[in-house]
C-alpha positions as CSV (number, residue, x, y, z in Angstrom):
1,M,0.0,-0.1,0.1
2,T,1.3,3.3,-0.9
3,A,2.0,6.0,1.6
4,A,-1.2,8.1,0.1
5,G,-3.1,5.3,0.4
6,G,-2.2,4.4,4.0
7,R,-3.5,8.3,4.7
8,G,-6.6,7.8,2.8
9,R,-7.5,4.7,4.9
10,R,-6.9,6.4,8.3
11,V,-8.9,9.6,7.3
12,A,-11.6,7.1,6.4
13,I,-11.3,5.3,9.8
14,R,-11.2,8.5,11.6
15,A,-14.3,9.6,9.5
16,M,-16.1,7.0,10.2
17,A,-15.3,6.7,13.8
18,L,-16.2,10.7,14.2
19,G,-19.8,9.6,12.3
20,L,-20.2,6.6,14.6
21,G,-19.5,9.0,17.7
22,L,-21.9,11.6,16.7
23,L,-24.5,8.8,15.8
24,L,-24.3,7.5,19.4
25,A,-24.3,11.1,20.9
26,E,-27.3,12.0,18.8
27,G,-29.2,8.7,19.8
28,G,-28.4,9.2,23.5
29,L,-29.6,12.6,23.4
30,R,-33.0,10.9,22.0
31,L,-32.9,8.1,24.5
32,F,-32.9,10.7,27.4
33,G,-35.4,13.0,26.0
34,I,-32.9,15.7,25.9
35,A,-34.1,18.6,23.2
36,Y,-33.6,22.2,23.1
37,P,-35.6,23.4,19.8
38,A,-35.6,26.7,18.4
39,W,-39.1,27.8,19.8
40,D,-39.3,31.1,17.1
41,R,-38.5,31.5,13.7
42,P,-38.9,34.9,11.5
43,T,-42.7,34.8,9.9
44,A,-43.8,37.0,7.6
45,G,-46.6,39.1,8.8
46,L,-45.6,38.6,12.2
47,G,-42.1,39.2,12.6
48,E,-41.6,36.3,14.4
49,W,-43.6,33.4,15.4
50,G,-43.6,30.1,16.7
51,E,-42.1,26.8,15.6
52,P,-45.0,24.8,14.9
53,N,-44.9,21.4,17.1
54,A,-41.6,22.4,18.8
55,R,-40.7,20.5,22.2
56,G,-38.2,20.4,24.5
57,W,-36.9,22.2,27.6
58,A,-37.1,25.8,27.8
59,V,-34.1,27.2,30.0
60,G,-34.5,30.6,31.6
61,E,-35.8,31.3,35.1
62,A,-37.1,27.9,35.4
63,R,-36.6,24.5,33.8
64,Q,-39.8,23.6,32.0
65,Y,-40.5,21.1,29.3
66,V,-42.7,22.9,26.8
67,E,-44.9,21.7,23.7
68,L,-45.9,23.9,21.0
69,N,-49.1,23.0,18.8
70,A,-49.3,22.8,15.1
71,E,-50.1,26.7,15.0
72,G,-46.8,27.1,17.0
73,A,-48.3,28.7,20.0
74,R,-47.9,27.0,23.6
75,D,-51.2,25.1,23.6
76,V,-52.6,22.1,22.5
77,D,-54.3,21.8,19.2
78,H,-57.6,23.3,18.4
79,A,-60.1,22.6,15.7
80,V,-60.8,26.1,13.7
81,A,-64.4,25.3,13.5
82,K,-66.1,25.8,16.8
83,P,-67.9,22.6,17.9
84,E,-71.4,22.9,18.9
85,G,-71.8,23.7,22.7
86,V,-68.4,25.3,23.2
87,H,-67.3,28.6,24.6
88,R,-64.5,30.1,23.2
89,V,-61.9,32.3,24.7
90,V,-58.9,33.6,22.9
91,V,-55.8,34.6,24.7
92,L,-53.2,37.2,23.3
93,G,-50.3,38.1,25.5
94,D,-46.6,37.9,25.6
95,S,-44.3,35.8,27.7
96,Y,-46.5,35.8,30.7
97,A,-49.1,34.1,28.7
98,A,-46.9,32.0,27.0
99,A,-46.0,30.9,30.5
100,Y,-42.9,28.6,29.5
101,E,-41.7,28.8,33.2
102,V,-44.7,26.7,34.6
103,E,-46.4,23.5,33.4
104,R,-49.2,24.3,30.7
105,E,-51.9,23.3,33.4
106,Q,-50.5,25.8,35.5
107,A,-50.7,28.7,33.1
108,F,-53.4,31.4,34.2
109,W,-55.2,31.2,30.8
110,A,-55.6,27.1,31.7
111,V,-56.5,27.9,35.3
112,A,-59.5,30.3,34.1
113,E,-60.7,27.4,31.4
114,R,-61.2,25.1,34.4
115,A,-62.8,27.8,36.9
116,L,-64.7,29.1,34.3
117,A,-66.2,25.9,33.5
118,A,-68.4,26.3,36.7
119,C,-70.1,29.5,35.7
120,P,-73.7,29.1,35.6
121,A,-74.0,31.5,32.8
122,L,-72.7,29.1,30.1
123,D,-75.6,26.8,30.4
124,G,-73.8,23.7,30.1
125,R,-71.5,25.2,27.4
126,R,-68.0,23.6,27.5
127,V,-65.0,26.2,27.7
128,E,-62.1,26.2,25.3
129,M,-59.3,28.3,26.0
130,I,-57.0,29.2,23.0
131,N,-53.9,30.5,24.0
132,L,-52.1,32.5,20.9
133,S,-49.2,34.2,22.7
134,K,-45.5,34.6,22.4
135,R,-42.5,35.5,24.0
136,G,-41.4,38.8,23.6
137,F,-44.7,40.0,21.5
138,G,-46.1,43.7,22.1
139,T,-49.5,44.7,21.4
140,A,-48.8,45.4,17.9
141,E,-48.0,42.1,17.2
142,E,-50.9,40.6,19.2
143,L,-53.1,42.7,17.0
144,L,-51.5,41.0,14.1
145,V,-52.0,37.6,15.6
146,W,-55.5,38.3,16.2
147,R,-55.9,39.3,12.7
148,K,-54.0,36.4,11.2
149,L,-55.0,33.8,13.5
150,G,-57.3,34.7,16.4
151,A,-60.4,35.6,14.3
152,K,-60.6,32.3,12.6
153,Y,-61.3,30.7,15.5
154,A,-64.7,32.9,16.1
155,P,-64.3,33.1,19.9
156,D,-66.7,34.4,22.3
157,Q,-64.4,36.4,24.4
158,V,-61.0,37.5,23.9
159,V,-58.5,38.3,26.2
160,L,-55.4,40.9,25.7
161,A,-52.9,40.4,28.3
162,F,-51.0,43.5,28.7
163,Y,-47.5,43.7,30.7
164,T,-46.7,47.2,31.7
165,G,-43.3,46.2,32.5
166,N,-42.1,46.4,29.1
167,D,-45.1,46.2,26.6
168,F,-44.8,50.4,26.2
169,R,-41.1,49.8,25.1
170,N,-42.3,46.9,22.9
171,N,-44.9,49.0,21.2
172,S,-42.6,51.8,20.5
173,P,-39.8,52.2,17.8
174,D,-38.4,55.2,19.7
175,L,-38.0,53.2,23.0
176,K,-36.8,50.0,21.3
177,A,-35.6,50.0,17.8
178,S,-35.7,46.5,16.8
179,G,-36.6,44.1,14.1
180,R,-40.4,43.9,14.4
181,P,-43.6,45.5,13.3
182,Y,-44.6,48.5,14.9
183,F,-47.8,50.9,14.4
184,R,-47.3,54.3,14.0
185,I,-50.0,57.3,14.4
186,E,-50.4,59.2,11.2
187,G,-53.3,61.2,10.4
188,G,-55.3,60.2,13.1
189,G,-55.1,56.6,12.0
190,L,-52.6,53.7,13.1
191,V,-50.5,52.7,10.2
192,L,-48.5,49.5,10.1
193,D,-44.8,49.9,9.7
194,E,-43.2,46.6,8.4
195,S,-40.1,48.0,7.3
196,Y,-38.1,45.4,9.2
197,A,-39.0,42.9,6.6
198,E,-36.8,44.7,3.7
199,D,-33.9,43.9,5.7
200,P,-31.9,41.4,3.5
201,A,-30.8,39.4,6.5
202,Y,-34.5,38.9,7.4
203,Q,-35.7,37.8,4.0
204,R,-33.1,35.3,3.7
205,W,-34.3,33.8,7.2
206,V,-37.9,33.5,5.9
207,G,-36.7,31.9,2.5
208,W,-35.0,28.7,1.9
209,P,-31.8,29.4,4.0
210,G,-34.1,29.8,6.9
211,D,-36.2,26.3,6.1
212,L,-32.8,24.6,5.8
213,W,-31.4,26.1,8.9
214,Y,-34.4,25.6,11.3
215,G,-35.1,22.1,9.8
216,L,-31.8,21.1,11.0
217,V,-32.3,22.4,14.5
218,R,-35.5,20.7,14.5
219,H,-34.4,17.5,13.6
220,V,-30.7,17.2,14.8
221,R,-30.2,17.3,18.7
222,L,-26.6,17.7,18.4
223,V,-27.2,21.1,16.6
224,Q,-29.7,21.8,19.5
225,V,-27.5,21.2,22.1
226,V,-24.5,23.2,20.9
227,R,-26.8,25.7,20.3
228,H,-28.3,25.9,23.6
229,V,-24.9,25.9,25.4
230,R,-23.9,29.0,23.1
231,R,-27.2,30.6,24.2
232,Q,-26.8,29.7,27.9
233,V,-23.1,31.1,28.0
234,K,-24.6,34.3,26.4
235,A,-27.2,34.5,28.9
236,L,-25.1,33.8,32.0
237,L,-23.1,36.9,30.9
238,E,-26.0,39.1,30.4
239,T,-27.5,37.8,33.7
240,R,-24.6,38.7,35.5
241,E,-24.4,42.3,33.8
242,A,-28.1,42.7,34.8
243,Q,-27.5,41.7,38.4
244,R,-24.8,44.5,38.4
245,K,-27.4,47.1,36.8
246,A,-30.1,46.0,39.2
247,G,-28.1,46.4,42.2
248,E,-27.0,49.7,41.2
249,G,-30.7,50.6,40.9
250,G,-31.6,50.5,44.3
251,A,-34.6,48.7,46.3
252,G,-37.0,47.2,44.0
253,A,-35.1,47.4,40.4
254,E,-35.7,44.6,38.1
255,A,-33.5,44.1,35.0
256,G,-36.0,44.2,31.8
257,I,-38.2,46.3,33.6
258,D,-38.9,50.2,32.4
259,E,-38.9,51.8,35.8
260,A,-40.8,54.9,34.0
261,I,-43.9,53.3,33.7
262,Y,-44.6,54.2,37.6
263,R,-44.8,57.6,36.7
264,E,-46.5,60.2,34.2
265,P,-44.7,60.2,31.1
266,E,-41.7,62.7,31.4
267,A,-40.6,62.6,27.6
268,P,-42.1,62.6,24.4
269,A,-41.0,59.1,23.5
270,W,-42.7,57.8,26.6
271,E,-45.9,59.6,26.1
272,S,-46.1,58.5,22.9
273,A,-45.8,55.0,23.5
274,W,-48.7,55.6,26.1
275,T,-50.7,56.9,23.3
276,T,-50.0,54.3,20.7
277,S,-50.5,51.3,23.4
278,E,-54.0,52.7,24.3
279,R,-54.8,53.2,20.4
280,L,-53.7,49.7,19.6
281,V,-56.0,48.5,22.6
282,G,-58.9,50.5,21.3
283,A,-58.3,49.1,17.9
284,M,-58.1,45.4,19.0
285,R,-61.5,46.1,21.0
286,D,-63.0,47.4,17.6
287,E,-61.7,44.6,15.5
288,V,-62.7,42.0,18.2
289,E,-66.3,43.2,18.8
290,A,-66.6,43.6,15.0
291,T,-66.7,39.9,14.9
292,G,-69.4,39.7,17.6
293,A,-66.7,38.6,20.5
294,R,-66.6,40.4,24.0
295,F,-63.0,42.1,24.4
296,V,-61.4,42.0,27.9
297,F,-58.5,43.8,28.7
298,M,-56.2,42.4,31.4
299,T,-53.2,44.3,32.6
300,L,-50.6,42.3,34.5
301,S,-48.4,42.7,37.3
302,T,-44.8,43.6,37.8
303,S,-43.0,41.8,40.6
304,A,-42.3,45.4,42.4
305,Q,-46.1,45.9,42.7
306,V,-46.9,42.8,44.4
307,H,-43.8,41.9,46.5
308,P,-44.9,40.3,49.6
309,D,-43.0,43.1,51.8
310,A,-45.1,45.8,51.7
311,A,-41.7,48.1,53.2
312,M,-39.9,47.0,49.8
313,R,-42.9,48.3,48.0
314,E,-42.6,51.6,49.5
315,A,-39.0,52.0,49.2
316,T,-39.2,51.4,45.4
317,A,-42.0,53.9,45.4
318,K,-39.7,56.3,47.4
319,R,-36.6,56.0,45.5
320,L,-38.7,56.5,42.0
321,G,-40.1,59.5,43.9
322,V,-43.8,58.4,43.0
323,P,-46.6,58.0,45.9
324,D,-47.1,54.3,44.9
325,L,-46.3,51.7,41.9
326,L,-49.9,52.1,40.4
327,Y,-49.8,54.7,38.0
328,P,-50.3,52.2,34.8
329,E,-53.3,50.6,36.6
330,R,-55.1,54.2,37.4
331,R,-54.4,55.6,33.9
332,F,-55.7,52.1,32.1
333,E,-58.5,52.2,34.1
334,A,-59.5,55.8,33.2
335,F,-58.7,55.1,29.7
336,A,-61.0,52.0,29.7
337,R,-63.7,53.8,31.4
338,A,-63.5,56.4,28.9
339,Q,-63.3,54.1,25.7
340,G,-66.2,51.7,27.1
341,I,-63.5,49.0,27.4
342,H,-63.5,46.0,29.8
343,W,-60.6,46.2,32.2
344,L,-59.1,44.3,34.9
345,S,-56.1,43.8,36.9
346,P,-55.2,41.0,39.4
347,I,-52.9,43.2,41.4
348,P,-55.2,43.4,44.6
349,E,-55.5,39.7,44.9
350,L,-52.0,38.9,43.9
351,A,-50.5,41.6,46.5
352,R,-52.9,40.4,49.3
353,A,-52.0,36.9,48.9
354,A,-48.3,37.6,48.7
355,E,-48.4,39.6,52.0
356,S,-50.6,37.5,53.6
357,S,-48.4,34.6,53.1
358,G,-45.2,36.1,52.9
359,E,-44.5,34.3,49.6
360,C,-43.6,35.6,46.2
361,V,-46.1,35.4,43.5
362,H,-43.6,36.2,41.0
363,G,-40.2,34.2,40.9
364,F,-38.5,31.0,40.9
365,P,-35.3,29.8,42.9
366,G,-32.4,31.3,41.6
367,P,-30.7,34.6,41.2
368,W,-33.9,36.7,41.0
369,P,-35.8,35.9,43.9
370,C,-39.6,37.5,44.0
371,A,-38.5,38.8,40.6
372,G,-39.2,38.0,37.0
373,H,-42.7,36.0,35.6
374,W,-45.3,34.5,37.6
375,N,-44.8,31.6,39.5
376,A,-47.4,28.6,40.0
377,T,-48.9,30.9,42.5
378,G,-49.2,33.8,40.6
379,H,-50.6,31.9,37.8
380,R,-53.0,30.2,39.9
381,I,-54.7,33.4,41.2
382,A,-54.4,35.7,38.1
383,G,-56.5,32.8,36.5
384,E,-58.9,32.7,39.0
385,V,-59.4,36.4,38.9
386,L,-59.8,36.3,35.0
387,A,-62.4,33.3,35.3
388,R,-64.6,35.7,37.6
389,E,-64.4,38.3,35.2
390,L,-65.3,36.4,32.0
391,C,-68.1,34.9,34.3
392,D,-69.8,38.0,35.7
393,A,-69.6,39.2,31.9
394,L,-71.4,36.4,30.8
395,R,-74.0,36.3,33.9
396,E,-74.8,39.9,34.0
397,D,-74.1,40.8,30.4
398,R,-73.3,44.5,32.1
399,I,-71.9,47.3,30.0
400,P,-68.2,47.0,29.6
401,T,-67.6,50.6,31.5
402,A,-69.3,49.3,34.6
403,Q,-66.1,48.4,36.4
404,A,-66.3,46.1,39.8
405,S,-65.4,48.0,42.9
406,S,-62.3,45.6,43.6
407,R,-60.7,46.8,40.5
408,S,-61.1,50.7,41.6
409,P,-57.8,52.8,42.1
410,A,-58.7,53.4,45.7
411,S,-58.8,49.2,45.9
412,I,-55.9,48.8,44.2
413,E,-53.9,51.4,46.3
414,R,-55.0,49.6,49.3
415,A,-53.4,46.4,48.0
416,S,-50.1,48.3,47.9
417,R,-50.3,49.2,51.5
418,P,-49.2,47.4,54.5
């Protein structure tokens, strides 16, 4: 055998050994159920959307096994045609409603589905909650999801879950310029800005190169693990930097939360973000009610608003120079009353439960105690509040502007006091 032939044989043997090793590693990952899929991908008309049928471990504040349905949402599959004897509720929101931190059955909309089943006003109809939420979304994307996906399910009620902690930023190109769709106010109306889709890099990822890459990620566990490790290293570095900045912020500071939400807008960009957000909520109400469904606007809590230590809440407010942390709720309640929009907030119940038990309704074991997304307790309380509201609306067939006293500004303020 020639020297060249010997080298070729050695290269072939090494290649075969490497290939066998990769196959064994891939088989081992599949045997032990280790999967870290790409949860989202660029999607025309929505900016991004969930990867249909993705399933695996979501690792962040908590480690949770997550399954997306054929629609690309964190839910089970639903038939498009509404069956007889079914009361449908579509939920639109961001990461709070996607709820990757808890089991699907613990998400607030799943809790509400079970609780609403006991509502006498349903007259025996079965409740079907359809979750069409995605991490990182703002109200603009949620309105687009309603148009593209939600309306086809012919729901009876639609819940918009608005997270005041960062949805204003997500709705404003002035506060957060990023590759996503926005709505701008022009000539008294909302005009969709989809300039992000003109970026050549974005166009590439929604074409065949994107199909190839996301197909590879979907089917090859080794690629998933390498991608996951890279993202975890990046997340670790970002977490340390966020901890440093939060520590510098003082009492109640939380990375990723815009503390400007707790006071009246002081800059044009913030007033614009508020105005645009309110217009988006109003536009969604109009489009939902045009289909004959009832619209429900639900604002969620930030961890500082419902911290179990009242002294911590007061210290945060004092540091920010505001009387309390409830400006978003007061403004949105006034907006909802003026616009005839049915509005609710679970903050009073969340704050009371947290303070009476001393346990956090936000957060998981780790570097962010009492911060971050709702834990199972927070989801349970919010789901029960939502179910009561949906049932009351059905039972009383009341006018949307008739707000229950438990949601009045005074009641919310009391919930934040010792």
